[in-house]
Structure formats: structure tokens, C-alpha cells
matplotlib code that plots the C-alpha trace (Angstrom):
import matplotlib.pyplot as plt

x = [92.5, 89.9, 87.7, 90.6, 91.1, 87.6, 87.5, 90.4, 89.1, 85.9, 87.6, 89.7, 86.8, 84.7, 87.8, 88.4, 84.8, 84.8, 87.9, 87.1, 83.7, 85.6, 87.9, 85.0, 83.1, 86.0, 86.8, 83.2, 83.2, 86.5, 85.6, 82.2, 82.7, 79.3, 78.3, 74.8, 73.6, 74.4, 74.7, 78.0, 80.5, 84.1, 87.4, 88.2, 91.5, 94.0, 93.2, 96.1, 96.0, 95.6, 92.7, 91.1, 91.9, 90.4, 87.2, 86.7, 88.5, 90.9, 90.7, 89.6, 92.5, 95.8, 98.1, 101.7, 102.8, 103.6, 105.6, 107.1, 105.5, 104.3, 100.7, 99.0, 95.2, 93.1, 90.1, 86.9, 83.7, 82.1, 84.8, 88.7, 91.1, 94.2, 97.0, 100.1, 102.8, 100.4, 97.6, 94.3, 94.4, 91.2, 88.4, 86.2, 82.7, 82.6, 79.8, 77.1, 77.4, 75.1, 72.2, 72.3]
y = [157.2, 156.5, 154.6, 152.3, 151.4, 150.6, 148.5, 146.5, 145.9, 144.8, 142.4, 140.8, 140.4, 138.6, 136.3, 135.3, 134.4, 132.1, 130.5, 129.5, 128.2, 125.6, 124.5, 124.0, 121.8, 119.7, 119.3, 118.0, 115.8, 114.0, 113.4, 111.6, 107.9, 107.4, 109.1, 110.6, 110.5, 106.8, 105.6, 103.7, 103.3, 104.2, 104.6, 108.2, 110.0, 108.8, 105.2, 102.7, 100.3, 97.5, 99.3, 99.4, 95.8, 94.9, 96.8, 96.2, 92.9, 92.4, 94.7, 93.7, 95.1, 96.8, 99.5, 99.8, 102.9, 105.7, 109.1, 110.8, 110.6, 107.2, 107.0, 103.5, 102.9, 100.1, 99.1, 97.9, 97.2, 100.3, 102.7, 103.3, 104.2, 106.4, 106.1, 108.0, 105.9, 103.7, 106.2, 107.1, 110.2, 110.0, 107.7, 107.9, 106.4, 104.7, 106.0, 103.6, 101.9, 103.3, 101.1, 100.1]
z = [83.5, 85.7, 83.3, 82.5, 86.3, 86.9, 83.6, 84.7, 88.3, 86.7, 84.4, 87.0, 89.5, 86.8, 86.0, 89.6, 90.1, 86.9, 87.9, 91.3, 90.2, 87.8, 90.5, 93.1, 90.5, 89.7, 93.3, 94.1, 91.3, 92.1, 95.8, 95.3, 95.0, 93.5, 90.1, 91.0, 87.2, 86.8, 90.5, 89.4, 92.5, 91.4, 93.2, 94.8, 94.6, 97.1, 97.2, 96.9, 94.0, 96.6, 98.0, 94.6, 93.7, 97.3, 96.6, 93.0, 92.1, 89.6, 86.5, 83.2, 81.5, 82.8, 81.0, 81.7, 83.4, 80.9, 81.4, 84.5, 86.7, 86.0, 84.9, 85.0, 83.7, 84.9, 82.9, 84.6, 83.0, 83.8, 84.5, 84.2, 87.1, 86.5, 89.1, 89.4, 91.2, 93.3, 94.0, 92.3, 90.7, 88.6, 87.7, 84.6, 84.0, 80.5, 78.2, 77.5, 74.2, 71.6, 70.4, 66.9]

ax = plt.figure().add_subplot(projection="3d")
ax.plot(x, y, z, "-o")
ax.set_aspect("equal")
plt.show()
């Protein structure tokens, strides 16, 4: 009985450490306006469509809203921006094209 309790406690502690580390890493990546590896500026969570348009100009391509809540995507040359309603929820830097 005592072994099972110790094993369960150890297992739960290990799981909580790994879960919190993942959340913290994602939080840091989403809040940085510049990707440190590439130096590319990109929109951050919470910016409005108008703020993104003012800062980065007109997108190269836009996609109509899909789903509920409505998710809209704007493509720029080096990144894509995802909006929920009118606010940025994520921005993704495009992978560089492979050399032939």
C-alpha cells in the first residue's frame, strides 16, 4: 500500500513539472514580437486587424473566416497571422524555401 502511494505521488509530481514547462515555453513564444532565430517582426496576440494593417500594410492574401468562433488568416511575405474575430491569436513565420 505504501509503495503504491509513493509511486502515485512521484508520477503526479513528474507530470505537473512537464506540463507547466510546456505552457511557459508556449507563453514566451507567443508574446515575443520578434523571432530571435530569424529576426523577423510579427504581430503579437491581442493586436487588432487594424493595428496589424497599420504596422505591416495590406496582406498579400486573405482567407475568409472559418468556423465558430470565426478564424481568419492573413498571409504576408514572411509570416501568416491568425485572427479570432478581430484580434490576433497567433502568428507563424514561414519556412524558407528549399534551394533546388
